[in-house]
C-alpha positions as CSV (number, residue, x, y, z in Angstrom):
1,X,14.6,1.7,11.1
2,X,16.3,4.3,8.9
3,X,19.6,2.4,8.7
4,X,17.9,-1.0,8.3
5,X,15.7,0.3,5.5
6,X,18.7,2.1,3.9
7,X,21.1,-0.9,4.0
8,X,18.5,-3.4,2.7
9,X,17.4,-0.8,0.0
10,X,21.0,-0.5,-1.2
11,X,21.4,-4.2,-1.4
12,X,18.1,-4.4,-3.3
13,X,19.3,-1.9,-5.9
14,X,22.7,-3.6,-6.2
15,X,21.1,-7.0,-6.8
16,X,18.7,-5.6,-9.4
17,X,15.7,-6.2,-7.1
18,X,16.4,-9.8,-6.0
19,X,17.2,-8.8,-2.4
20,X,13.7,-7.2,-2.0
21,X,12.4,-10.5,-0.6
22,X,15.1,-10.5,2.1
23,X,14.6,-6.8,2.7
24,X,10.9,-7.3,3.3
25,X,11.6,-10.2,5.6
26,X,14.1,-8.3,7.7
27,X,11.8,-5.2,8.0
28,X,8.8,-7.4,9.0
29,X,10.8,-9.1,11.7
30,X,11.8,-5.7,13.0
31,X,8.2,-4.5,13.1
32,X,6.8,-7.7,14.5
33,X,9.4,-7.9,17.3
34,X,8.7,-4.2,18.2
35,X,5.0,-4.9,18.8
36,X,4.6,-6.5,22.2
37,X,1.3,-7.6,23.6
38,X,1.5,-7.9,27.3
39,X,5.2,-7.7,27.0
40,X,5.4,-10.7,24.6
41,X,6.5,-9.7,21.1
42,X,5.0,-10.9,17.9
43,X,7.1,-13.2,15.7
44,X,7.5,-13.2,12.0
45,X,8.8,-16.5,10.6
46,X,8.5,-15.9,6.9
47,X,11.2,-17.2,4.6
48,X,12.6,-15.0,1.8
49,X,13.2,-18.1,-0.4
50,X,9.4,-18.8,-0.2
51,X,8.8,-15.3,-1.4
52,X,11.3,-15.6,-4.3
53,X,9.9,-18.9,-5.5
54,X,6.3,-17.7,-5.2
55,X,7.2,-14.7,-7.2
56,X,8.8,-16.8,-10.0
57,X,5.7,-19.1,-10.1
58,X,3.4,-16.0,-10.3
59,X,5.5,-14.5,-13.1
60,X,5.3,-17.7,-15.1
61,X,1.5,-17.8,-14.8
62,X,1.1,-14.1,-15.6
63,X,3.4,-14.4,-18.5
64,X,1.2,-17.2,-19.9
65,X,-1.8,-15.0,-19.4
66,X,-0.2,-12.0,-21.1
67,X,1.3,-13.9,-23.9
68,X,-1.5,-16.3,-24.8
69,X,-4.8,-14.8,-23.5
70,X,-3.9,-11.3,-24.7
71,X,-2.9,-12.7,-28.1
72,X,-6.3,-14.4,-28.5
73,X,-8.1,-11.2,-27.3
74,X,-6.2,-9.1,-29.8
75,X,-7.0,-11.5,-32.6
76,X,-10.7,-11.5,-31.7
77,X,-10.7,-7.7,-31.3
78,X,-9.3,-7.1,-34.8
79,X,-11.6,-9.7,-36.3
80,X,-14.8,-8.4,-34.8
81,X,-14.1,-4.6,-34.2
82,X,-11.3,-3.8,-36.6
83,X,-9.3,-2.4,-33.7
84,X,-7.4,-3.2,-30.5
85,X,-9.4,-1.2,-28.0
86,X,-11.7,-4.0,-27.0
87,X,-8.7,-6.3,-26.5
88,X,-7.0,-3.8,-24.2
89,X,-10.2,-3.2,-22.2
90,X,-11.0,-6.9,-21.7
91,X,-7.3,-7.6,-20.8
92,X,-7.5,-4.8,-18.1
93,X,-10.8,-6.1,-16.8
94,X,-9.4,-9.6,-16.7
95,X,-6.5,-8.6,-14.4
96,X,-8.8,-7.0,-11.8
97,X,-10.0,-10.3,-10.2
98,X,-6.4,-11.4,-10.0
99,X,-5.6,-8.1,-8.2
100,X,-8.1,-8.9,-5.5
101,X,-7.1,-12.6,-5.4
102,X,-3.5,-11.4,-4.9
103,X,-4.5,-9.2,-2.0
104,X,-6.2,-12.0,-0.1
105,X,-3.3,-14.5,-0.8
106,X,-0.8,-12.0,0.5
107,X,-2.8,-11.5,3.7
108,X,-3.1,-15.3,4.2
109,X,0.7,-15.7,3.8
110,X,1.5,-12.9,6.3
111,X,-0.9,-14.4,8.9
112,X,0.4,-17.9,8.3
113,X,3.9,-16.7,9.1
114,X,3.0,-14.6,12.2
115,X,3.0,-16.0,15.7
116,X,2.3,-14.8,19.2
117,X,3.0,-16.9,22.3
118,X,4.2,-19.6,19.8
119,X,0.7,-20.0,18.3
120,X,0.2,-19.4,14.6
121,X,-2.3,-17.1,13.0
122,X,-4.1,-18.3,9.9
123,X,-6.6,-17.4,7.2
124,X,-8.8,-19.9,5.3
125,X,-8.1,-20.4,1.6
126,X,-10.9,-18.4,0.1
127,X,-9.2,-16.0,-2.3
128,X,-11.5,-16.4,-5.3
129,X,-14.5,-15.9,-3.0
130,X,-12.9,-12.6,-1.9
131,X,-12.1,-11.6,-5.5
132,X,-15.7,-11.9,-6.8
133,X,-17.1,-10.2,-3.7
134,X,-14.7,-7.4,-4.2
135,X,-15.8,-7.0,-7.8
136,X,-19.5,-7.0,-6.7
137,X,-19.0,-4.4,-3.9
138,X,-16.7,-2.2,-5.9
139,X,-19.3,-2.2,-8.6
140,X,-22.1,-1.2,-6.2
141,X,-19.8,1.6,-4.8
142,X,-19.2,3.0,-8.2
143,X,-22.8,2.8,-9.3
144,X,-23.9,4.5,-6.1
145,X,-21.3,7.3,-6.6
146,X,-19.6,6.3,-3.3
147,X,-22.6,6.2,-1.1
148,X,-22.2,2.4,-0.5
149,X,-18.5,2.7,0.3
150,X,-19.2,1.8,4.0
151,X,-21.0,-1.4,2.8
152,X,-18.0,-2.5,0.8
153,X,-15.6,-1.8,3.6
154,X,-17.7,-3.7,6.2
155,X,-18.5,-6.7,4.0
156,X,-15.0,-7.3,2.8
157,X,-13.5,-6.9,6.2
158,X,-16.1,-9.3,7.7
159,X,-15.3,-11.8,5.0
160,X,-11.6,-11.7,5.9
161,X,-12.1,-11.5,9.7
162,X,-14.5,-14.4,10.0
163,X,-12.0,-16.6,8.3
164,X,-9.1,-15.5,10.5
165,X,-7.9,-17.5,13.5
166,X,-5.2,-17.5,16.1
167,X,-4.4,-21.1,17.1
168,X,-7.7,-22.8,17.5
169,X,-9.6,-19.6,18.3
170,X,-11.7,-18.0,15.5
171,X,-12.2,-14.3,15.1
172,X,-15.6,-12.9,14.3
173,X,-16.6,-9.5,13.0
174,X,-19.7,-8.0,14.7
175,X,-21.6,-4.8,14.1
176,X,-23.4,-3.5,11.1
177,X,-22.2,-1.8,7.9
178,X,-24.3,1.3,8.7
179,X,-22.0,2.0,11.7
180,X,-19.3,3.2,9.3
181,X,-21.3,6.2,7.9
182,X,-20.2,8.5,10.7
183,X,-16.6,7.6,9.7
184,X,-17.3,9.0,6.2
185,X,-18.7,12.3,7.2
186,X,-15.7,14.4,6.3
187,X,-15.2,12.5,3.1
188,X,-18.8,13.2,2.1
189,X,-18.4,16.9,3.0
190,X,-15.3,17.0,0.8
191,X,-17.2,15.3,-2.1
192,X,-20.1,17.8,-1.8
193,X,-17.7,20.7,-1.8
194,X,-16.0,19.3,-4.9
195,X,-19.3,18.9,-6.7
196,X,-20.4,22.4,-5.6
197,X,-17.1,23.7,-7.0
198,X,-17.8,22.1,-10.4
199,X,-21.4,23.3,-10.5
200,X,-20.5,26.9,-9.6
201,X,-17.5,27.0,-12.1
202,X,-19.7,25.9,-15.0
203,X,-22.9,27.8,-14.2
204,X,-21.5,31.1,-13.0
205,X,-18.3,33.0,-12.6
206,X,-15.3,30.7,-11.9
207,X,-14.2,33.2,-9.2
208,X,-17.1,32.2,-7.1
209,X,-15.8,28.6,-7.1
210,X,-12.6,29.5,-5.3
211,X,-13.9,29.1,-1.8
212,X,-15.6,25.8,-2.2
213,X,-12.7,24.5,-4.3
214,X,-10.3,25.4,-1.5
215,X,-12.5,23.7,1.0
216,X,-12.6,20.5,-1.1
217,X,-8.8,20.5,-1.5
218,X,-8.4,20.8,2.3
219,X,-11.2,18.5,3.4
220,X,-10.9,15.6,0.9
221,X,-7.4,14.4,2.0
222,X,-8.4,14.7,5.7
223,X,-11.7,12.9,5.0
224,X,-9.9,10.0,3.4
225,X,-7.5,9.6,6.4
226,X,-10.4,10.1,8.9
227,X,-12.5,7.4,7.2
228,X,-9.6,5.0,7.2
229,X,-8.7,5.6,10.8
230,X,-12.2,5.8,12.3
231,X,-13.6,2.9,10.3
232,X,-10.6,0.9,11.5
233,X,-11.5,1.8,15.1
234,X,-15.1,0.8,14.7
235,X,-14.3,-2.4,12.9
236,X,-11.6,-3.3,15.5
237,X,-13.9,-2.7,18.5
238,X,-16.6,-5.0,17.1
239,X,-14.2,-7.9,16.6
240,X,-14.3,-10.8,19.0
241,X,-12.3,-14.0,19.6
242,X,-14.0,-16.2,22.2
243,X,-14.1,-13.9,25.3
244,X,-11.3,-11.6,24.0
245,X,-12.4,-8.1,22.9
246,X,-10.4,-5.2,21.5
247,X,-10.4,-1.5,22.3
248,X,-8.7,1.0,20.0
249,X,-8.5,4.8,20.3
250,X,-6.4,6.1,17.4
251,X,-6.2,9.8,16.6
252,X,-7.2,10.8,13.0
253,X,-5.4,14.2,13.4
254,X,-2.2,12.4,14.6
255,X,-2.3,10.0,11.6
256,X,-3.0,12.9,9.2
257,X,-0.1,14.9,10.7
258,X,2.2,11.9,10.2
259,X,1.2,11.7,6.6
260,X,1.6,15.4,5.9
261,X,4.8,15.8,7.9
262,X,6.4,12.7,6.5
263,X,5.6,13.5,2.8
264,X,6.6,17.1,3.3
265,X,9.9,16.3,5.0
266,X,10.7,13.6,2.4
267,X,9.9,16.0,-0.5
268,X,12.0,18.8,0.8
269,X,14.9,16.6,1.6
270,X,14.8,14.9,-1.8
271,X,14.5,18.3,-3.5
272,X,17.6,19.6,-1.7
273,X,19.6,16.4,-2.6
274,X,18.5,16.6,-6.3
275,X,19.5,20.3,-6.4
276,X,22.9,19.5,-4.9
277,X,23.5,16.7,-7.3
278,X,22.5,19.0,-10.2
279,X,24.9,21.8,-9.3
280,X,27.7,19.4,-8.4
281,X,27.3,17.6,-11.8
282,X,27.3,20.9,-13.7
283,X,30.3,22.1,-11.8
284,X,32.2,18.9,-12.4
285,X,31.6,19.1,-16.2
286,X,32.4,22.8,-16.5
287,X,35.6,22.4,-14.5
288,X,35.4,25.8,-12.8
289,X,32.8,27.6,-10.8
290,X,33.5,30.8,-12.6
291,X,31.3,29.7,-15.6
292,X,28.2,30.1,-13.4
293,X,26.4,33.3,-14.1
294,X,28.7,34.5,-16.9
295,X,28.1,35.1,-20.6
296,X,30.5,32.3,-21.5
297,X,28.3,29.6,-20.1
298,X,27.1,27.2,-22.8
299,X,24.8,24.3,-21.9
300,X,26.0,22.3,-24.9
301,X,29.3,21.9,-23.0
302,X,27.6,19.3,-20.9
303,X,26.8,17.1,-23.9
304,X,30.1,17.2,-25.8
305,X,31.4,13.7,-25.6
306,X,29.8,13.1,-22.2
307,X,26.8,11.0,-23.1
308,X,27.8,7.8,-21.3
309,X,28.7,9.7,-18.2
310,X,25.4,11.6,-18.2
311,X,23.5,8.4,-18.7
312,X,25.3,6.8,-15.8
313,X,24.6,9.8,-13.6
314,X,21.0,9.8,-14.7
315,X,20.4,6.1,-13.9
316,X,22.2,6.4,-10.5
317,X,20.1,9.5,-9.6
318,X,16.9,7.7,-10.6
319,X,17.6,4.7,-8.4
320,X,18.9,6.9,-5.6
321,X,15.6,9.0,-5.6
322,X,13.4,5.9,-5.3
323,X,15.7,4.4,-2.7
324,X,15.7,7.5,-0.5
325,X,12.0,8.0,-1.0
326,X,11.3,4.4,0.1
327,X,13.6,4.7,3.2
328,X,12.1,8.1,4.2
329,X,8.5,6.7,3.9
330,X,9.4,3.7,5.9
331,X,11.0,5.8,8.6
332,X,8.7,8.8,8.9
333,X,5.3,7.5,7.7
334,X,4.9,3.7,8.0
335,X,6.8,3.2,11.3
336,X,5.2,6.1,13.2
337,X,1.7,5.1,12.1
338,X,2.2,1.4,13.1
339,X,3.6,2.6,16.4
340,X,0.6,4.8,17.0
341,X,-1.9,2.0,16.2
342,X,0.0,-0.4,18.4
343,X,0.1,2.0,21.3
344,X,-3.7,2.6,21.3
345,X,-4.8,-1.0,21.0
346,X,-5.9,-3.0,24.0
347,X,-6.9,-6.6,24.6
348,X,-9.5,-7.4,27.2
349,X,-10.9,-10.7,28.6
350,X,-7.8,-12.8,27.9
351,X,-8.1,-14.8,31.1
352,X,-8.8,-18.1,29.2
353,X,-6.0,-17.5,26.6
354,X,-4.1,-20.5,28.0
355,X,-6.8,-22.9,26.7
356,X,-6.1,-22.0,23.0
357,X,-4.1,-24.6,21.2
358,X,-1.8,-24.7,18.1
359,X,-3.2,-24.8,14.6
360,X,-1.7,-26.8,11.7
361,X,1.0,-25.1,9.6
362,X,-0.2,-23.5,6.4
363,X,2.4,-24.3,3.8
364,X,1.2,-21.7,1.3
365,X,3.9,-22.6,-1.2
366,X,3.3,-19.6,-3.5
367,X,3.7,-17.1,-0.7
368,X,3.0,-13.5,-1.9
369,X,4.0,-14.2,-5.5
370,X,1.0,-12.7,-7.2
371,X,0.9,-9.6,-5.0
372,X,4.7,-9.1,-5.6
373,X,4.3,-9.5,-9.4
374,X,1.3,-7.2,-9.6
375,X,2.8,-4.9,-6.9
376,X,-0.4,-4.9,-4.8
377,X,-1.2,-6.0,-1.3
378,X,2.4,-7.0,-0.5
379,X,3.6,-4.1,1.6
380,X,5.0,-4.4,5.1
């Protein structure tokens, strides 16, 4: 995985981002083929040309929105409010539905290009329905100060699951949204600790807020991971496809450890590389190592006639940092988490699986274009 991500990342940088569609296709094919249900691997048959064309279509549409709609909003804002704040606010709010729309469309494309035992997965074309439901449930979650987060999670997952199929078999999401409240226990504890910290800090001595503040810092990240993992388990185990049921036993501590270890390792490694680049660059410009630590060292030496070189080094370092960060995240976070989830997932009741037939091909000509253009919902 490291070398595949590294090679495709370098090609993406050298082609100014155009190779990203081929990179994503190659990475998905690696992941899909590594996940084997009953010894039979998944297949990813997505086409990078589809992704590129879909991206270009989305860019044209978004350019029209940014260029025309924003111009009208700006004109109206200055005419009515003598300022541009209202235009910026309405423009931002107008992008939010497209953000949710892009998420659903990306999921539909990935499922349409995924096969197992030769049968296609699929998702019904209902992206705008998902978008306005997402707005509604996110609004309820914000108004309730997060208390209705389980409701949002369950309803949106049910909307997607009930429209998902494998061949001619339809998936259904069972259970109730209240079953997700135990998954949020650590998250709510962290929120309460954070609120207690704020109250104590403003009502009494700030020193008394140290302990609850430390508890909030430690519990909140774990609470977010625990909610994500445990809610995934509960939602997965209440899904059903004909007589097929799922069992899943992921470890929240394991996933949290992967996140912490992966980010810590990547941060330390990048820090060491950046430090090495910095000292090598200084040494190269000064010419001799004796200038380090002496009274004759003058930082202005670095900038005397070396502006183009420094700019080139800065640009190369910038891209190198993002490239290495992406590769390390792929290798030490994404892949271990997907491997853990796959290893604890079981299918039961698949005796009549031979009766499931093929579904029609979903052309989905715009692929993940909007998700790529908005940089949401288009990850591996």
